C-alpha positions as CSV (number, residue, x, y, z in Angstrom):
1,X,-14.7,20.5,5.1
2,X,-14.0,19.4,1.6
3,X,-10.2,19.2,2.3
4,X,-10.7,16.8,5.2
5,X,-12.9,14.5,3.1
6,X,-10.5,14.5,0.2
7,X,-7.6,13.7,2.6
8,X,-9.5,10.7,4.0
9,X,-10.4,9.6,0.4
10,X,-6.7,9.8,-0.7
11,X,-5.7,7.9,2.4
12,X,-8.0,5.1,1.6
13,X,-6.8,5.0,-2.0
14,X,-3.2,4.8,-0.9
15,X,-4.0,1.9,1.4
16,X,-5.8,0.0,-1.4
17,X,-2.9,0.8,-3.8
18,X,-0.4,-0.6,-1.3
19,X,-2.4,-3.8,-0.9
20,X,-2.6,-4.3,-4.6
21,X,1.1,-3.6,-5.1
22,X,1.9,-6.1,-2.4
23,X,-0.3,-8.8,-4.0
24,X,1.2,-8.1,-7.4
25,X,4.7,-8.3,-6.0
26,X,3.9,-11.7,-4.4
27,X,2.4,-12.8,-7.6
28,X,5.5,-11.9,-9.6
29,X,7.7,-13.8,-7.1
30,X,5.6,-16.9,-7.1
31,X,4.4,-17.2,-10.7
32,X,7.1,-15.5,-12.9
33,X,10.1,-16.1,-10.6
34,X,11.0,-12.4,-11.0
35,X,12.4,-12.0,-7.4
36,X,14.0,-8.6,-7.8
37,X,11.0,-7.0,-9.5
38,X,8.6,-8.6,-7.0
39,X,10.7,-7.2,-4.1
40,X,10.6,-3.7,-5.7
41,X,6.8,-3.8,-5.9
42,X,6.6,-5.0,-2.3
43,X,9.0,-2.2,-1.2
44,X,6.9,0.3,-3.2
45,X,3.7,-0.8,-1.5
46,X,5.4,-0.4,1.9
47,X,6.8,3.0,1.1
48,X,3.7,4.5,-0.4
49,X,1.4,4.2,2.6
50,X,3.3,3.2,5.8
51,X,2.2,6.5,7.3
52,X,-1.5,5.7,6.5
53,X,-1.3,2.2,8.0
54,X,0.2,3.6,11.2
55,X,-2.6,6.2,11.5
56,X,-5.2,3.6,10.7
57,X,-4.1,1.2,13.5
58,X,-3.4,4.0,15.9
59,X,-7.0,5.3,15.6
60,X,-8.5,1.9,16.2
61,X,-7.2,1.7,19.8
């Protein structure tokens, strides 16, 4: 029971982290004109939790 709760908790943390990394990447591109670094943060946000996003939207149906 504890393992399932901790997995759900870690999944939520990964989704929040991916949103924050995406926003930070967009911020870097728009404000600092660091295009390469911004793209790296956006790719990192995508790669961290793509599986969690798929599971989240698959469960909503």
